[in-house]
C-alpha atoms as an extended CHARMM CRD file, in Angstrom:
* protein
*
       161  EXT
         1         1  CYS       CA              4.0040000000      -26.3600000000      -12.9940000000  PROA      1               0.0000000000
         2         2  TYR       CA              3.8120000000      -23.9670000000      -16.5510000000  PROA      2               0.0000000000
         3         3  GLY       CA              0.6580000000      -25.4250000000      -18.5500000000  PROA      3               0.0000000000
         4         4  LYS       CA             -0.2910000000      -27.9590000000      -15.8960000000  PROA      4               0.0000000000
         5         5  PRO       CA             -2.8660000000      -27.5730000000      -13.0730000000  PROA      5               0.0000000000
         6         6  TYR       CA             -1.6850000000      -27.6280000000       -9.4580000000  PROA      6               0.0000000000
         7         7  LEU       CA             -3.7750000000      -26.6870000000       -6.2640000000  PROA      7               0.0000000000
         8         8  PHE       CA             -2.9120000000      -26.2960000000       -2.5660000000  PROA      8               0.0000000000
         9         9  LEU       CA             -4.9340000000      -28.3750000000       -0.1830000000  PROA      9               0.0000000000
        10        10  MET       CA             -5.4930000000      -26.3620000000        2.9030000000  PROA      10              0.0000000000
        11        11  ASN       CA             -5.5830000000      -28.9860000000        6.1030000000  PROA      11              0.0000000000
        12        12  THR       CA             -6.2160000000      -26.5720000000        9.1840000000  PROA      12              0.0000000000
        13        13  ARG       CA             -9.1740000000      -26.4520000000       11.8790000000  PROA      13              0.0000000000
        14        14  PHE       CA            -11.4530000000      -24.1010000000       10.1320000000  PROA      14              0.0000000000
        15        15  ASP       CA            -13.0420000000      -22.9400000000       13.4730000000  PROA      15              0.0000000000
        16        16  ASP       CA             -9.8450000000      -21.1600000000       13.8420000000  PROA      16              0.0000000000
        17        17  PHE       CA             -8.7330000000      -20.1700000000       10.2860000000  PROA      17              0.0000000000
        18        18  GLY       CA            -11.2930000000      -17.2310000000        9.8010000000  PROA      18              0.0000000000
        19        19  SER       CA            -12.6200000000      -15.7180000000        6.7000000000  PROA      19              0.0000000000
        20        20  ASP       CA             -9.5550000000      -13.1520000000        7.0780000000  PROA      20              0.0000000000
        21        21  LEU       CA             -7.1070000000      -16.1350000000        6.9830000000  PROA      21              0.0000000000
        22        22  VAL       CA             -9.3670000000      -17.6130000000        4.0590000000  PROA      22              0.0000000000
        23        23  GLU       CA             -9.0970000000      -14.4060000000        2.1020000000  PROA      23              0.0000000000
        24        24  LYS       CA             -5.4110000000      -14.0840000000        2.6160000000  PROA      24              0.0000000000
        25        25  TYR       CA             -5.0350000000      -17.7040000000        1.6400000000  PROA      25              0.0000000000
        26        26  MET       CA             -6.9890000000      -17.2800000000       -1.6670000000  PROA      26              0.0000000000
        27        27  ARG       CA             -5.1140000000      -13.7980000000       -2.5880000000  PROA      27              0.0000000000
        28        28  ARG       CA             -1.6940000000      -15.4440000000       -2.1400000000  PROA      28              0.0000000000
        29        29  SER       CA             -3.0870000000      -18.4280000000       -4.1150000000  PROA      29              0.0000000000
        30        30  GLY       CA             -3.8000000000      -16.1100000000       -7.3550000000  PROA      30              0.0000000000
        31        31  PHE       CA             -0.3350000000      -15.1420000000       -7.2120000000  PROA      31              0.0000000000
        32        32  TYR       CA              0.5090000000      -18.5460000000       -8.1550000000  PROA      32              0.0000000000
        33        33  ALA       CA             -2.5760000000      -18.8330000000      -10.1940000000  PROA      33              0.0000000000
        34        34  ILE       CA             -3.0840000000      -22.0620000000       -8.1540000000  PROA      34              0.0000000000
        35        35  LEU       CA             -6.6100000000      -22.5440000000       -6.9680000000  PROA      35              0.0000000000
        36        36  PRO       CA             -6.9950000000      -22.8820000000       -3.2490000000  PROA      36              0.0000000000
        37        37  SER       CA             -8.8530000000      -26.0200000000       -1.7680000000  PROA      37              0.0000000000
        38        38  MET       CA             -9.8450000000      -27.0710000000        1.4870000000  PROA      38              0.0000000000
        39        39  PHE       CA             -9.9020000000      -30.3780000000        3.3100000000  PROA      39              0.0000000000
        40        40  SER       CA             -9.7670000000      -30.8250000000        7.1320000000  PROA      40              0.0000000000
        41        41  PHE       CA             -7.2630000000      -30.6430000000       10.0070000000  PROA      41              0.0000000000
        42        42  ASP       CA             -6.2480000000      -34.2370000000       10.1710000000  PROA      42              0.0000000000
        43        43  ALA       CA             -7.3240000000      -35.1270000000        6.3420000000  PROA      43              0.0000000000
        44        44  SER       CA             -9.9890000000      -37.5710000000        7.7690000000  PROA      44              0.0000000000
        45        45  ASN       CA            -12.4990000000      -35.7750000000        9.9470000000  PROA      45              0.0000000000
        46        46  GLU       CA            -14.5620000000      -32.5880000000        9.9390000000  PROA      46              0.0000000000
        47        47  ALA       CA            -14.2290000000      -32.0960000000        6.0940000000  PROA      47              0.0000000000
        48        48  TYR       CA            -14.8530000000      -28.3320000000        5.0340000000  PROA      48              0.0000000000
        49        49  PHE       CA            -17.0110000000      -28.8700000000        2.1860000000  PROA      49              0.0000000000
        50        50  ASN       CA            -19.4700000000      -31.2290000000        4.5620000000  PROA      50              0.0000000000
        51        51  THR       CA            -19.5810000000      -28.5110000000        6.9570000000  PROA      51              0.0000000000
        52        52  PRO       CA            -22.0320000000      -25.7190000000        5.8130000000  PROA      52              0.0000000000
        53        53  LYS       CA            -21.1080000000      -22.9970000000        8.5540000000  PROA      53              0.0000000000
        54        54  TRP       CA            -17.5700000000      -23.0030000000        6.6740000000  PROA      54              0.0000000000
        55        55  TYR       CA            -18.2370000000      -22.9160000000        3.3890000000  PROA      55              0.0000000000
        56        56  ASN       CA            -21.3080000000      -20.4140000000        3.5030000000  PROA      56              0.0000000000
        57        57  ARG       CA            -19.3790000000      -18.2440000000        5.5940000000  PROA      57              0.0000000000
        58        58  ASP       CA            -16.6980000000      -18.0370000000        3.0750000000  PROA      58              0.0000000000
        59        59  ARG       CA            -18.7450000000      -18.4240000000       -0.1760000000  PROA      59              0.0000000000
        60        60  GLU       CA            -18.4830000000      -14.7520000000       -1.1610000000  PROA      60              0.0000000000
        61        61  LEU       CA            -14.6880000000      -15.4530000000       -0.9130000000  PROA      61              0.0000000000
        62        62  PHE       CA            -15.0120000000      -18.1000000000       -3.2350000000  PROA      62              0.0000000000
        63        63  LYS       CA            -17.2840000000      -16.4130000000       -5.8950000000  PROA      63              0.0000000000
        64        64  LYS       CA            -14.8640000000      -13.1320000000       -5.9290000000  PROA      64              0.0000000000
        65        65  TYR       CA            -11.2680000000      -14.9160000000       -6.0320000000  PROA      65              0.0000000000
        66        66  ILE       CA            -11.7350000000      -18.4150000000       -7.9290000000  PROA      66              0.0000000000
        67        67  PRO       CA            -12.9310000000      -16.6500000000      -11.4670000000  PROA      67              0.0000000000
        68        68  ILE       CA             -9.8350000000      -14.4400000000      -11.2620000000  PROA      68              0.0000000000
        69        69  ILE       CA             -7.5500000000      -17.2970000000      -10.1500000000  PROA      69              0.0000000000
        70        70  LYS       CA             -9.1470000000      -19.5650000000      -12.9520000000  PROA      70              0.0000000000
        71        71  LYS       CA             -8.8240000000      -16.6560000000      -15.5310000000  PROA      71              0.0000000000
        72        72  ILE       CA             -4.9650000000      -15.9770000000      -15.0110000000  PROA      72              0.0000000000
        73        73  SER       CA             -4.4100000000      -19.7810000000      -14.5840000000  PROA      73              0.0000000000
        74        74  GLU       CA             -5.7820000000      -20.2560000000      -18.1270000000  PROA      74              0.0000000000
        75        75  ALA       CA             -3.6880000000      -17.7230000000      -19.6080000000  PROA      75              0.0000000000
        76        76  GLY       CA             -0.7630000000      -19.6350000000      -18.8380000000  PROA      76              0.0000000000
        77        77  TRP       CA              2.2160000000      -18.7610000000      -16.2700000000  PROA      77              0.0000000000
        78        78  GLU       CA              5.2900000000      -17.3550000000      -18.2180000000  PROA      78              0.0000000000
        79        79  PRO       CA              8.4820000000      -17.9250000000      -16.9640000000  PROA      79              0.0000000000
        80        80  VAL       CA              9.8290000000      -14.7540000000      -18.2240000000  PROA      80              0.0000000000
        81        81  THR       CA              7.9130000000      -12.2580000000      -16.5180000000  PROA      81              0.0000000000
        82        82  LEU       CA              9.0450000000       -9.3830000000      -18.9830000000  PROA      82              0.0000000000
        83        83  ALA       CA              8.5340000000       -7.0090000000      -15.6040000000  PROA      83              0.0000000000
        84        84  LYS       CA             10.8500000000       -5.8990000000      -12.9830000000  PROA      84              0.0000000000
        85        85  SER       CA             10.5670000000       -4.9980000000       -9.5410000000  PROA      85              0.0000000000
        86        86  PRO       CA             12.7890000000       -2.2320000000       -7.8000000000  PROA      86              0.0000000000
        87        87  SER       CA             12.3200000000       -3.7650000000       -4.3190000000  PROA      87              0.0000000000
        88        88  PRO       CA             13.6170000000       -7.6720000000       -3.1400000000  PROA      88              0.0000000000
        89        89  THR       CA             10.2630000000       -8.1620000000       -1.3380000000  PROA      89              0.0000000000
        90        90  VAL       CA              8.0330000000       -7.0980000000       -3.9930000000  PROA      90              0.0000000000
        91        91  PHE       CA              7.6750000000      -10.2690000000       -6.4430000000  PROA      91              0.0000000000
        92        92  LEU       CA              6.2050000000      -10.5880000000       -9.6420000000  PROA      92              0.0000000000
        93        93  GLU       CA              4.7770000000      -13.2620000000      -12.0660000000  PROA      93              0.0000000000
        94        94  ARG       CA              3.3630000000      -13.0700000000      -15.6590000000  PROA      94              0.0000000000
        95        95  TYR       CA              0.5620000000      -15.0840000000      -17.1960000000  PROA      95              0.0000000000
        96        96  GLY       CA             -0.2270000000      -14.8050000000      -20.7920000000  PROA      96              0.0000000000
        97        97  LYS       CA              0.6420000000      -11.0020000000      -22.4380000000  PROA      97              0.0000000000
        98        98  ARG       CA             -2.0400000000       -9.4770000000      -19.9900000000  PROA      98              0.0000000000
        99        99  TYR       CA             -1.8270000000      -10.5500000000      -16.4340000000  PROA      99              0.0000000000
       100       100  ILE       CA              0.8360000000       -9.5600000000      -13.9390000000  PROA      100             0.0000000000
       101       101  THR       CA              1.1480000000      -10.9630000000      -10.0090000000  PROA      101             0.0000000000
       102       102  VAL       CA              2.6460000000       -8.7740000000       -7.6620000000  PROA      102             0.0000000000
       103       103  LEU       CA              3.4450000000       -9.8270000000       -4.0340000000  PROA      103             0.0000000000
       104       104  ASN       CA              4.3220000000       -7.7550000000       -1.1940000000  PROA      104             0.0000000000
       105       105  TYR       CA              6.4270000000      -10.5410000000        0.8510000000  PROA      105             0.0000000000
       106       106  SER       CA              7.3530000000       -8.1590000000        3.4820000000  PROA      106             0.0000000000
       107       107  ASN       CA              5.9320000000       -7.0050000000        6.7950000000  PROA      107             0.0000000000
       108       108  GLU       CA              5.6230000000       -3.3760000000        5.4710000000  PROA      108             0.0000000000
       109       109  LYS       CA              3.6790000000       -1.4390000000        2.9650000000  PROA      109             0.0000000000
       110       110  GLN       CA              5.3810000000       -1.0480000000       -0.0780000000  PROA      110             0.0000000000
       111       111  SER       CA              5.6570000000        1.4450000000       -3.2940000000  PROA      111             0.0000000000
       112       112  ALA       CA              7.1850000000       -0.0440000000       -6.1900000000  PROA      112             0.0000000000
       113       113  LYS       CA              7.7670000000        1.3190000000       -9.7530000000  PROA      113             0.0000000000
       114       114  ILE       CA              7.5270000000       -1.9330000000      -11.6630000000  PROA      114             0.0000000000
       115       115  GLN       CA              9.2200000000       -1.5630000000      -15.2110000000  PROA      115             0.0000000000
       116       116  ILE       CA              7.0250000000       -3.6160000000      -17.8110000000  PROA      116             0.0000000000
       117       117  ASN       CA              8.4660000000       -4.3400000000      -20.9460000000  PROA      117             0.0000000000
       118       118  THR       CA              5.4990000000       -3.0650000000      -22.9080000000  PROA      118             0.0000000000
       119       119  ALA       CA              7.0610000000       -3.5210000000      -26.4770000000  PROA      119             0.0000000000
       120       120  LYS       CA              7.9240000000       -7.1700000000      -25.9600000000  PROA      120             0.0000000000
       121       121  LEU       CA              4.0200000000       -7.7220000000      -24.6740000000  PROA      121             0.0000000000
       122       122  GLY       CA              2.8850000000       -5.6750000000      -27.4620000000  PROA      122             0.0000000000
       123       123  LEU       CA              1.1840000000       -2.8020000000      -25.4430000000  PROA      123             0.0000000000
       124       124  ASN       CA              1.1520000000        0.9250000000      -25.6160000000  PROA      124             0.0000000000
       125       125  LYS       CA              4.0410000000        2.5020000000      -23.2370000000  PROA      125             0.0000000000
       126       126  SER       CA              1.0070000000        4.2650000000      -21.3560000000  PROA      126             0.0000000000
       127       127  LEU       CA             -1.7930000000        2.5220000000      -20.5950000000  PROA      127             0.0000000000
       128       128  LYS       CA             -4.1560000000        1.3740000000      -17.5170000000  PROA      128             0.0000000000
       129       129  ALA       CA             -3.8050000000       -1.4390000000      -15.6300000000  PROA      129             0.0000000000
       130       130  VAL       CA             -6.6330000000       -2.8120000000      -13.3500000000  PROA      130             0.0000000000
       131       131  ASP       CA             -6.2290000000       -4.6590000000      -10.2670000000  PROA      131             0.0000000000
       132       132  LEU       CA             -8.7030000000       -7.5240000000      -10.5470000000  PROA      132             0.0000000000
       133       133  TYR       CA             -8.7030000000       -8.0130000000       -7.0000000000  PROA      133             0.0000000000
       134       134  SER       CA             -9.7780000000       -4.5070000000       -5.7520000000  PROA      134             0.0000000000
       135       135  GLY       CA            -11.2380000000       -2.8170000000       -9.2340000000  PROA      135             0.0000000000
       136       136  LYS       CA             -8.3600000000       -0.2450000000       -9.0400000000  PROA      136             0.0000000000
       137       137  GLU       CA             -6.8550000000        1.3320000000      -11.8930000000  PROA      137             0.0000000000
       138       138  ILE       CA             -3.6950000000        2.1430000000      -11.9060000000  PROA      138             0.0000000000
       139       139  SER       CA             -1.7140000000        4.0130000000      -14.5350000000  PROA      139             0.0000000000
       140       140  ILE       CA              1.4260000000        2.6280000000      -16.4350000000  PROA      140             0.0000000000
       141       141  SER       CA              3.6810000000        5.6770000000      -18.0820000000  PROA      141             0.0000000000
       142       142  ASP       CA              6.5470000000        5.2340000000      -19.9700000000  PROA      142             0.0000000000
       143       143  SER       CA              6.2720000000        1.4720000000      -19.0070000000  PROA      143             0.0000000000
       144       144  ILE       CA              6.6440000000        2.2740000000      -15.3970000000  PROA      144             0.0000000000
       145       145  CYS       CA              3.7640000000        1.0460000000      -13.0040000000  PROA      145             0.0000000000
       146       146  SER       CA              3.7040000000        2.8730000000       -9.8270000000  PROA      146             0.0000000000
       147       147  LEU       CA              1.4790000000        0.9290000000       -7.0150000000  PROA      147             0.0000000000
       148       148  GLU       CA              1.3600000000        0.7110000000       -3.2210000000  PROA      148             0.0000000000
       149       149  ILE       CA              1.0340000000       -2.7660000000       -1.8190000000  PROA      149             0.0000000000
       150       150  GLU       CA              0.1200000000       -3.6000000000        1.5450000000  PROA      150             0.0000000000
       151       151  PRO       CA              2.0150000000       -6.1880000000        4.0340000000  PROA      151             0.0000000000
       152       152  GLN       CA              1.9480000000       -9.8030000000        3.0110000000  PROA      152             0.0000000000
       153       153  ASP       CA             -0.6570000000       -8.8980000000       -0.0950000000  PROA      153             0.0000000000
       154       154  THR       CA             -1.0330000000       -9.7460000000       -3.6100000000  PROA      154             0.0000000000
       155       155  MET       CA             -2.4250000000       -7.8250000000       -6.3610000000  PROA      155             0.0000000000
       156       156  VAL       CA             -3.4660000000       -9.0130000000      -10.1000000000  PROA      156             0.0000000000
       157       157  LEU       CA             -3.0100000000       -6.6730000000      -12.6780000000  PROA      157             0.0000000000
       158       158  ASP       CA             -4.6150000000       -7.1820000000      -16.0390000000  PROA      158             0.0000000000
       159       159  LEU       CA             -2.9710000000       -4.9370000000      -18.6460000000  PROA      159             0.0000000000
       160       160  ALA       CA             -5.5770000000       -4.7280000000      -21.1690000000  PROA      160             0.0000000000
       161       161  PRO       CA             -8.6620000000       -4.2990000000      -19.3360000000  PROA      161             0.0000000000
């Protein structure tokens, strides 16, 4: 969508779609900088935001993830990532000059040495990044970001914290 807004609309039975799945949905939405949204199982009845037991259950997830997704969305998706993953199951996207999202699409934990074109981004070859989801600092040395990522998980790296 490049500079245009887009959002997912989750239609499901929210009693069966617990907080663990809501969090996974939000983290995955963040990879694409797309705001998650909830509706109902049949697009008509039992709307998520009309049901306090669901939105109150997930309130802390919205408070954690929506500001991060909004921040990277506002930075703007860039079609050229200026970063490379050595793994065919570790995907990357870039937003603005400072955010890179990482998705481990495999069912196994991955160790990845991501090469970032720091020169074209106007950054030092050695710096620290922060995963905005966990708050964990990640060192970047000689333009290589070494990280571990859980199966089917997502990270949002801020290259200029």
